[in-house]
C-alpha positions as CSV (number, residue, x, y, z in Angstrom):
1,M,0.2,0.1,0.3
2,T,2.6,2.5,0.5
3,N,3.9,2.4,-3.0
4,L,0.4,3.3,-4.5
5,P,-0.4,6.6,-5.3
6,F,-2.3,8.9,-2.7
7,S,-5.2,9.3,-4.9
8,C,-5.4,5.3,-5.3
9,C,-5.0,4.9,-1.8
10,Y,-7.6,7.8,-0.6
11,R,-10.2,5.5,-2.9
12,T,-9.1,2.6,-1.3
13,R,-10.4,4.3,2.3
14,T,-13.7,5.4,0.5
15,S,-14.6,1.7,-1.2
16,L,-13.4,0.3,2.3
17,V,-16.4,2.2,4.4
18,R,-19.0,1.3,1.7
19,G,-18.4,-2.1,1.8
20,L,-18.6,-1.9,5.5
21,T,-21.9,-0.6,5.1
22,W,-23.1,-3.3,2.9
23,Y,-22.4,-6.5,4.7
24,S,-23.0,-7.3,8.3
25,L,-20.3,-8.4,10.7
26,S,-20.9,-12.4,10.0
27,D,-19.9,-11.5,6.5
28,I,-17.4,-9.5,7.4
29,S,-14.9,-12.0,6.0
30,I,-16.9,-12.3,2.5
31,G,-16.8,-8.4,2.6
32,W,-13.3,-8.2,2.8
33,R,-12.4,-10.3,0.3
34,L,-14.3,-8.5,-2.1
35,L,-13.4,-5.1,-0.9
36,M,-9.9,-6.5,-1.4
37,G,-10.5,-7.3,-4.8
38,L,-11.8,-4.1,-5.9
39,L,-8.9,-2.3,-4.0
40,I,-6.5,-4.2,-6.1
41,F,-8.6,-3.5,-9.4
42,N,-8.9,0.3,-8.9
43,C,-5.8,1.0,-7.9
44,V,-3.6,-1.0,-10.2
45,G,-5.8,0.1,-13.3
46,E,-5.4,4.2,-12.0
47,C,-1.7,3.6,-11.2
48,D,-1.0,2.2,-14.9
49,V,-3.1,5.2,-16.2
50,A,-0.9,7.4,-14.5
51,A,2.5,5.6,-15.1
52,F,1.7,6.0,-19.1
53,E,0.8,9.3,-19.7
54,P,1.5,10.9,-22.7
55,D,5.3,12.1,-23.0
56,F,7.5,13.8,-25.4
57,V,10.3,11.7,-26.8
58,F,12.1,14.2,-28.4
59,P,12.7,18.1,-27.8
60,L,11.2,20.3,-30.6
61,E,14.0,21.8,-32.7
62,N,14.6,25.5,-34.1
63,V,14.4,25.8,-37.2
64,T,16.0,28.3,-39.7
65,V,15.1,28.9,-43.3
66,A,15.4,31.4,-46.3
67,Q,12.4,33.3,-47.1
68,G,10.5,31.7,-49.8
69,R,11.7,28.0,-48.6
70,D,9.6,25.4,-46.3
71,A,10.0,25.2,-42.9
72,T,9.0,21.6,-40.9
73,F,8.5,21.3,-36.9
74,T,8.2,17.5,-35.9
75,C,6.7,16.9,-32.6
76,V,7.2,13.1,-31.1
77,V,4.6,11.7,-28.5
78,N,4.0,8.4,-26.8
79,N,1.1,7.0,-25.0
80,L,-1.2,9.2,-26.2
81,G,-3.8,6.7,-27.9
82,G,-5.2,5.5,-24.7
83,Y,-5.1,8.5,-22.5
84,R,-8.5,9.8,-21.9
85,V,-8.7,13.6,-20.4
86,S,-10.1,14.0,-17.3
87,G,-13.4,15.4,-17.0
88,D,-14.9,14.7,-20.5
89,G,-13.2,11.4,-21.0
90,A,-11.9,12.0,-24.4
91,Q,-9.0,11.1,-25.9
92,A,-5.6,13.5,-25.6
93,R,-4.9,15.4,-28.7
94,V,-1.9,17.3,-30.1
95,A,-2.2,20.8,-30.9
96,W,0.2,23.4,-32.7
97,I,0.2,27.0,-31.2
98,K,1.7,30.1,-32.4
99,A,2.8,31.0,-29.2
100,D,3.6,34.6,-29.6
101,A,0.6,35.3,-31.0
102,K,-1.3,32.9,-29.0
103,A,-3.1,31.8,-32.2
104,I,-4.0,28.3,-32.3
105,L,-2.9,26.9,-35.8
106,A,-3.9,22.8,-35.7
107,I,-5.4,20.3,-33.5
108,H,-4.5,16.8,-34.3
109,E,-4.6,16.8,-38.3
110,H,-6.8,19.4,-38.9
111,V,-5.7,23.2,-39.7
112,I,-7.9,26.0,-37.9
113,T,-6.0,28.9,-38.8
114,N,-6.9,30.8,-42.3
115,N,-3.8,29.8,-44.2
116,D,-3.5,27.9,-46.9
117,R,0.4,27.6,-46.5
118,L,0.2,25.5,-43.4
119,T,-0.7,21.8,-43.2
120,V,-0.2,19.3,-40.6
121,T,0.1,15.1,-40.8
122,H,0.2,12.2,-38.5
123,N,1.9,9.1,-38.9
124,D,-0.9,7.3,-37.1
125,F,1.7,6.4,-34.5
126,N,3.2,9.0,-32.1
127,T,4.7,11.8,-34.7
128,W,2.8,15.0,-35.7
129,T,4.5,17.3,-38.5
130,L,3.7,20.9,-39.1
131,V,4.8,22.4,-42.4
132,I,4.8,26.1,-43.5
133,R,5.5,26.4,-47.2
134,N,6.8,29.6,-48.9
135,V,7.6,31.0,-45.2
136,K,7.8,35.0,-45.2
137,M,9.4,37.3,-42.7
138,E,5.7,37.3,-40.5
139,D,5.9,33.4,-40.2
140,S,8.8,34.2,-37.5
141,G,8.1,33.6,-34.1
142,Q,7.9,30.6,-31.0
143,Y,5.8,27.6,-32.3
144,M,4.6,25.2,-29.8
145,C,3.5,21.7,-29.6
146,Q,1.0,20.9,-26.8
147,V,-1.2,17.8,-25.5
148,N,-3.9,18.5,-23.6
149,T,-3.3,16.4,-20.4
150,D,-3.9,17.5,-17.2
151,P,-2.1,19.3,-16.2
152,M,-1.0,20.4,-20.3
153,K,2.5,19.6,-21.4
154,M,4.2,21.7,-24.0
155,Q,7.4,22.4,-25.8
156,T,8.4,24.9,-28.0
157,A,10.9,25.9,-30.8
158,R,11.8,28.9,-32.6
159,L,11.2,29.3,-36.4
160,E,13.6,32.3,-37.8
161,V,13.4,33.1,-41.6
162,V,16.6,34.7,-43.0
163,I,16.7,36.5,-46.3
164,P,19.8,37.1,-48.3
165,P,21.5,40.2,-48.7
166,D,20.5,42.6,-51.7
167,I,22.5,46.0,-52.3
168,V,20.1,48.9,-52.4
169,N,20.9,50.8,-55.6
170,E,19.1,53.8,-54.7
171,E,21.4,54.3,-51.5
172,T,24.8,53.3,-53.0
173,S,27.0,55.1,-54.8
174,G,28.2,54.6,-58.4
175,D,31.5,55.8,-60.4
176,M,33.2,58.7,-59.4
177,M,35.9,61.2,-60.6
178,V,37.8,63.2,-58.3
179,P,41.3,65.4,-59.2
180,E,44.2,64.0,-57.7
181,G,44.9,65.0,-54.1
182,G,41.3,65.3,-53.7
183,S,38.4,63.2,-51.0
184,A,36.3,60.3,-52.3
185,K,33.5,59.2,-50.1
186,L,31.9,55.7,-51.5
187,V,28.7,54.7,-50.0
188,C,27.0,50.9,-50.3
189,R,24.1,50.0,-48.5
190,A,22.4,46.6,-48.2
191,R,19.3,45.0,-47.0
192,G,18.5,41.4,-45.6
193,H,18.2,39.4,-42.3
194,P,20.2,39.3,-40.3
195,K,21.4,43.0,-41.2
196,P,24.1,42.3,-43.8
197,K,27.7,43.3,-43.1
198,I,30.0,45.6,-45.9
199,T,33.2,44.8,-46.4
200,W,35.0,47.0,-49.5
201,R,38.3,45.1,-51.2
202,R,40.0,46.9,-54.6
203,E,39.4,44.8,-57.5
204,D,42.7,44.5,-58.2
205,G,43.6,43.0,-55.2
206,R,46.3,45.9,-54.2
207,D,45.9,47.6,-50.4
208,I,43.2,50.3,-49.5
209,I,45.3,53.3,-48.0
210,A,43.3,55.4,-45.4
211,R,44.8,58.6,-44.1
212,N,44.7,60.0,-40.4
213,G,46.3,63.5,-40.6
214,A,48.9,65.1,-42.3
215,H,51.5,62.2,-42.4
216,Q,49.3,59.3,-40.9
217,K,48.2,56.7,-43.5
218,T,47.5,52.8,-43.1
219,K,47.1,50.1,-45.4
220,A,44.7,47.2,-45.3
221,L,43.4,44.5,-48.1
222,A,40.0,44.7,-46.5
223,V,38.0,47.9,-44.5
224,E,34.4,46.9,-43.5
225,G,31.7,49.9,-42.9
226,E,29.1,51.2,-45.1
227,M,31.1,54.2,-45.7
228,L,34.6,54.1,-47.2
229,T,36.5,57.6,-47.3
230,L,39.5,58.0,-49.1
231,S,41.4,61.6,-48.8
232,K,44.4,63.2,-50.7
233,V,43.8,60.5,-53.4
234,T,46.8,60.0,-55.7
235,R,46.8,58.2,-58.8
236,S,48.0,54.8,-57.7
237,E,44.4,54.4,-55.8
238,M,42.6,55.1,-59.2
239,G,40.7,51.4,-60.0
240,A,37.4,49.8,-59.3
241,Y,36.8,48.9,-55.5
242,M,34.2,46.1,-54.5
243,C,31.4,46.4,-52.2
244,I,30.4,43.2,-50.5
245,A,27.1,42.4,-48.8
246,S,27.2,39.5,-46.7
247,N,25.1,38.1,-43.8
248,G,25.7,34.2,-43.5
249,V,22.9,33.8,-45.8
250,P,24.4,32.6,-49.4
251,P,24.6,34.0,-51.7
252,S,26.7,37.3,-50.7
253,V,26.3,40.2,-53.2
254,S,28.7,42.9,-54.3
255,K,29.0,45.8,-56.5
256,R,31.8,47.3,-58.5
257,M,32.5,51.1,-58.2
258,K,35.0,52.9,-60.6
259,L,37.3,55.8,-59.0
260,Q,38.9,57.7,-61.7
261,V,41.2,60.3,-60.6
262,H,41.9,63.0,-63.1
263,F,45.4,64.8,-63.4
264,H,48.0,66.8,-65.9
265,P,49.8,64.0,-68.3
266,L,53.2,63.0,-67.6
267,V,55.8,61.8,-70.3
268,Q,58.8,60.1,-69.4
269,V,61.5,59.2,-71.8
270,P,63.9,56.3,-71.1
271,N,66.4,57.1,-73.7
272,Q,66.6,60.8,-74.8
273,L,69.3,60.0,-77.4
274,V,69.2,56.9,-79.7
275,G,72.1,56.2,-82.3
276,A,71.6,54.0,-85.6
277,P,73.1,53.2,-88.9
278,V,71.6,53.8,-91.9
279,L,69.7,51.3,-93.3
280,T,68.6,49.6,-90.2
281,D,65.5,49.3,-87.9
282,V,65.2,51.6,-84.7
283,T,62.6,51.9,-82.2
284,L,61.7,55.3,-80.0
285,I,59.5,54.9,-77.1
286,C,58.1,57.5,-74.3
287,N,56.1,56.5,-71.3
288,V,52.7,58.7,-70.7
289,E,50.4,58.7,-67.7
290,A,47.2,60.7,-68.3
291,S,43.5,60.8,-66.5
292,P,40.9,61.3,-68.4
293,K,42.9,59.5,-71.4
294,A,45.2,61.3,-73.3
295,I,45.1,61.8,-77.5
296,N,49.1,60.7,-77.9
297,Y,51.2,61.3,-81.1
298,W,54.6,62.1,-82.5
299,Q,56.0,64.8,-84.4
300,R,59.4,65.6,-86.0
301,E,61.1,69.1,-84.6
302,N,60.1,71.1,-87.4
303,G,56.3,70.1,-86.3
304,E,55.8,67.6,-89.1
305,M,53.3,64.9,-87.8
306,I,54.3,61.4,-88.2
307,I,51.6,59.0,-89.9
308,A,51.7,55.2,-89.6
309,G,52.6,53.9,-93.1
310,E,55.7,51.9,-94.7
311,R,58.7,53.0,-92.9
312,Y,56.7,54.1,-89.9
313,H,55.1,52.0,-87.4
314,L,53.3,53.7,-84.4
315,T,51.6,51.5,-81.7
316,E,50.4,52.0,-78.1
317,K,50.8,49.4,-75.2
318,E,48.5,50.0,-72.3
319,N,50.3,49.2,-68.5
320,S,46.9,50.4,-66.3
321,M,44.3,52.8,-66.1
322,Y,46.7,55.8,-66.7
323,A,49.9,54.6,-67.6
324,M,50.4,54.0,-71.4
325,E,53.8,53.1,-73.3
326,M,54.0,55.1,-76.8
327,V,56.3,53.2,-79.6
328,L,57.7,54.7,-82.7
329,H,59.4,51.9,-85.0
330,I,61.3,53.3,-88.1
331,R,62.3,51.0,-90.9
332,R,65.6,51.4,-93.1
333,L,66.9,54.1,-91.4
334,Q,67.7,57.2,-94.2
335,T,69.9,60.2,-93.7
336,S,66.7,62.4,-93.7
337,D,65.7,60.6,-90.7
338,F,68.2,61.5,-88.2
339,G,67.1,64.7,-85.9
340,G,64.9,65.3,-83.3
341,Y,61.2,63.9,-82.5
342,K,58.4,64.5,-80.1
343,C,56.1,62.3,-78.4
344,I,52.8,64.6,-77.2
345,S,50.2,63.9,-74.9
346,K,47.2,65.9,-74.2
347,N,43.8,65.7,-72.5
348,S,41.4,67.9,-71.0
349,I,43.2,69.2,-68.2
350,G,46.5,69.9,-70.0
351,D,49.3,68.8,-72.5
352,T,52.9,67.7,-72.5
353,E,55.6,66.0,-74.6
354,G,58.8,64.8,-74.6
355,T,61.9,65.0,-77.0
356,I,64.3,62.5,-78.4
357,R,67.4,63.1,-80.7
358,L,68.0,60.5,-83.2
359,Y,71.8,60.4,-84.6
360,E,73.9,58.5,-87.2
361,M,76.2,56.0,-86.2
362,E,78.6,54.1,-88.4
363,R,77.8,50.6,-89.7
364,P,79.6,48.1,-88.1
365,K,82.0,45.8,-90.6
366,G,80.8,42.5,-90.5
367,K,82.6,39.1,-91.2
368,S,81.6,38.9,-94.9
369,Q,82.3,42.2,-95.5
370,R,86.1,41.5,-94.2
371,D,86.4,38.8,-96.1
372,D,85.4,40.3,-99.5
373,E,88.0,43.2,-99.0
374,A,90.7,40.6,-98.3
375,N,90.0,38.7,-101.7
376,E,89.5,41.8,-103.5
377,V,93.4,42.7,-101.9
378,A,94.7,39.2,-102.6
379,K,93.3,39.4,-106.3
380,N,94.7,42.5,-107.0
381,D,98.3,41.5,-105.7
382,A,98.2,38.2,-108.1
383,I,97.7,41.0,-111.2
384,L,100.5,43.1,-110.1
385,N,102.8,40.1,-109.5
386,E,102.0,38.7,-113.2
387,N,102.9,42.2,-114.5
388,R,105.8,42.2,-112.9
389,R,106.9,39.0,-114.6
390,E,106.3,40.0,-117.8
391,D,108.4,43.2,-116.9
392,G,111.6,41.7,-116.1
393,S,113.9,41.4,-113.4
394,R,115.0,44.2,-110.9
395,N,117.9,45.1,-109.3
396,Q,118.7,45.6,-105.5
397,N,117.3,49.3,-105.6
398,G,114.3,48.2,-107.8
399,R,115.1,49.7,-111.1
400,L,114.5,47.7,-114.3
401,Y,117.3,46.7,-117.0
402,K,115.4,47.2,-119.7
403,E,117.0,49.6,-122.5
404,R,115.6,52.4,-123.4
405,G,113.0,52.6,-126.7
406,D,112.6,49.0,-125.8
407,P,109.0,48.3,-126.7
408,G,108.3,45.3,-124.3
409,L,109.3,48.1,-121.8
410,Y,106.8,50.5,-123.1
411,N,104.1,48.1,-122.7
412,S,105.2,46.9,-120.0
413,C,105.1,50.9,-118.6
414,T,101.4,51.2,-120.3
415,K,100.3,48.1,-118.6
416,T,101.5,49.3,-115.3
417,K,100.0,52.8,-115.9
418,Q,96.3,51.2,-116.8
419,F,96.5,48.6,-113.8
420,S,97.7,51.9,-111.4
421,L,94.5,53.7,-112.6
422,K,92.2,50.5,-112.8
423,T,93.3,49.7,-108.6
424,I,92.8,53.8,-107.6
425,I,89.0,53.2,-109.0
426,T,88.3,50.2,-107.4
427,S,90.2,50.2,-104.0
428,S,91.2,52.3,-102.2
429,L,92.7,50.1,-99.9
430,A,94.8,48.4,-103.2
431,V,96.0,51.9,-104.0
432,L,97.7,51.9,-100.8
433,L,99.5,48.6,-101.3
434,L,100.3,49.7,-105.0
435,Q,102.4,53.0,-104.0
436,S,105.2,51.0,-103.4
437,S,105.5,49.1,-106.4
438,S,103.6,50.7,-109.1
439,W,104.5,54.2,-108.8
440,L,108.0,53.0,-108.6
441,S,107.3,51.3,-112.0
442,I,105.8,54.7,-113.6
443,K,108.7,56.9,-112.2
444,Q,111.1,54.0,-113.9
445,C,108.8,54.1,-117.0
446,R,109.5,58.4,-117.2
447,Y,113.3,57.9,-116.7
448,L,112.8,55.7,-119.7
């Protein structure tokens, strides 16, 4: 008796008193046995019901879902089928309630609220499921799975509806132009739930420079905040800046803003003095920095503009948003090409120029040219030796022994004169070599 519930013991005493009023003392033994049987039946039945009251198997879990998706709550209750609600004897039921709004959504499998996006299902055993389709922000809040026992049993969970970030274009900056040395304020605003975080980065991956005061500046790959302030902007800070909004709900979004910095053109000449031989090719180079984009062209020092053609090839190579390389390539240099050249750059802010002087260099002798000259000298020496053999022997001081008036000697002198004139015309080098021999023969002929 001591292990039975209080209600069971109370009913047992009541039954015992009633039993004594119905039976006489002579029948006390029989009545006692009947009362004990009734006691055991009542107590066991009632205690079994108390031991198997409905109970939740798992806690109701919080749900986080993006707007437009479906949300699902699952409530698992055991021992619900045989339980009767005290008072009316009806079977216990599971109800779904929007706790913060104190609104009953559904009882068992019947949806009560006027919302066609809600459905409730039951697997005919112990599981009840609440589904909210195409969730909206107003669906956020506390939800309750309740069993109408006495006392009532319930468990709650929260539905959080999240929204991916979205940049508000009406409140966000666009492309911007500032003069060099000026300031720029870039603004980026985004909406979403939770509230998005704004991060700034440069598209080219370079550091963002923040200046505090006259000489203090900090560099960072990323800067957080809705507003990015750039002061005393230089041309190196020109480029595209990315505003990135994220709140943990994919996908993150971004917007590209182009910062244009305007400044006067600048021309730098790597080589101001360039030399090249005639009939060779030469390349002249100027480096230009300008913003907005400049008009670039080449001129001779007399003001004549150089036009691209067969001998003049003009190209421009873009190194950055504001830097460009001007190239003038001249083919088969002529004497008239030597002199001064100007590379000129003009934009809406101003203009500037750089000067290059092109001068003539001696053409270096190649191996083939030296070999040709050596062969020509050897050939001339062979012809000279042949003429010497025909003219006769020389004495020790180089004079000939031919007699005056000898036709052979005259012919030799004539040939020598003709040969000497030929070598003078064909090669200056051959003339120098023949001076020691040919002119001596000519003088000898004159003496004769």
